[in-house]
Steps between C-alpha positions, in 0.01 A plus 500: 500500500424872517171445307408219746555735798287768334220239445522394862500850647254670269369279206158393636475818705537713184204333330292514812567869560439595139164329519413674831581834340275436200220412746559820690623316814764654726862389478751479789646825621761637257399274205310621192431424141605732228528508114851417386528818296424709808788369724788485257631689196427306183750591229540412130828569319600541148611224263857399446557310167704191537752621243603782754600247759874494592678173579720658771240765610501609863137425584268206449201554265157347584275415206185386658606333828838361390853638432566498126822695481685801629505875433702802621190687633255415776155615582445317829733571784372264777368142500151536351203278449413453133226309318508393136214696334515333155488138400544286813360783703495344846865461554631703788862573605719728705777677304858544594603848617589739217315336218331598178138380477342519155134573409413134512459537877324700757697612795343500846689740722423427858667630814810296600339354813190391292673355200556137629147462617329623184731295281368184648140623522503592130683185406225296673217711374611517139366735221290257285182693572653820364598366156365669189500318168584716201774374260649319795422466876601807692448703823409865481499777764114493473483130572714538809235709658309194609801354698444525875763399755511446874705761680613370850585705802845659513596261781425201285674635196820555711472150649449343151786699350741388770410134468494476122801724413775239555319269250466775250868590529585135435280505195661825368845342551405183318355706208817696471714177498271368220547810293877489536511133411286567180740791402797273543334229296404734218863631487661157511287294259578712189868485576484123549313446176724728289820351658612825647514327843744215494390208715742232370705497817193457734490160675129417480381169654 
């Protein structure tokens, strides 16, 4: 639903304005086109071997754009946009607060009021044109230099943020519930298989 709202409010306008900018035409007051690397901090963290993951660690670990385990340290404090930069390099996600992001992802650190808007713009745009093929498909800092984004006026950004935020909060809550369910499943199944959890008295229809 949030993506549909973005498409309705800005989808076609984004392509139109980017084209106008390339042709040297004037954009509406307060709107501009910028390189992605010029409007946000692009970060790249160190690797974390899977053998160092901790089952009951405090913080989720993002390998590429998905949570693969937990660890007792974090390198990202706030929710942050990440893109998988090796393998399936076009996957984009937003992390949980207090997370550890490995070197399989780039971190795009936007201002809080800009984060929602650029998440959907980058998700719609994708990064296929930035892929370099070496041993495997990957995105590099150099290849990100070609990525241009539409930067709306401050009034539009605020309006968009206020409309879209309830949907994003719902998404974050559902993601957290899914992770909790997966953890419960991973704890219960081994106990069921080994017989440590007695289910003889359960009345299952």
